[in-house]
C-alpha angles and dihedrals in degrees: 000000000000122000090245091056091047092051091048090049090052091049091049090050091050091050093049091048092051091049090055093051105095096172114124118248093247090056093050089053091047091052091049091049092049090049088057090059093063110097115188112220093213135011116348136302139196119224116229128194147181127202129199129175124212138159092286096051133263129343109205118188118190135178142160110259126237130250123230117213113224119200131351128063093317095050111155094011116139115217126196115220115231115226144171132218127204100229094198091053090048093051091051088066088070125073089211131007118206097173137015120180140166119211129195109180138167116243106195088132098038110086093184090080129058102207119069091233127045131188129206141171117218122196123181122190150099124304127191091010101291112025120106114224133176109197120196119189111196123210090218130014122258115271094246091063112091124220115297094207138023122217116200120210113243092252096045116108109230 
């Protein structure tokens, strides 16, 4: 395949992906702004998200993705990236906050999550003046989400 065809194929894919994205512009900006609030404690992390609209507004779930180790003694191991969030900075992204809660719950019956305990912050309020949003920041990503990054061991050929 020529480089021109490959570039055209990439441009076509980008156009199709953008056409499928029905999120309003203000919500895309909000998600980007929330992603900036995540501060990995070590290494790097990639923020993942999911959005769903219902009669009350938007539910936005965000989390820091995992890293898969490739090669070496930890080959195949999935590592969660520790992070911190400045809650005051997070709340400033809302025009009005009606509810702010932190949950720490056991998950022995919830197979979506690997650890037996999960932690999440939930903020409900108005964004961009009139749009209802419930934001949930998960301590670890859901199980069905694959690794966001791959880390190769120093001796592993890439």
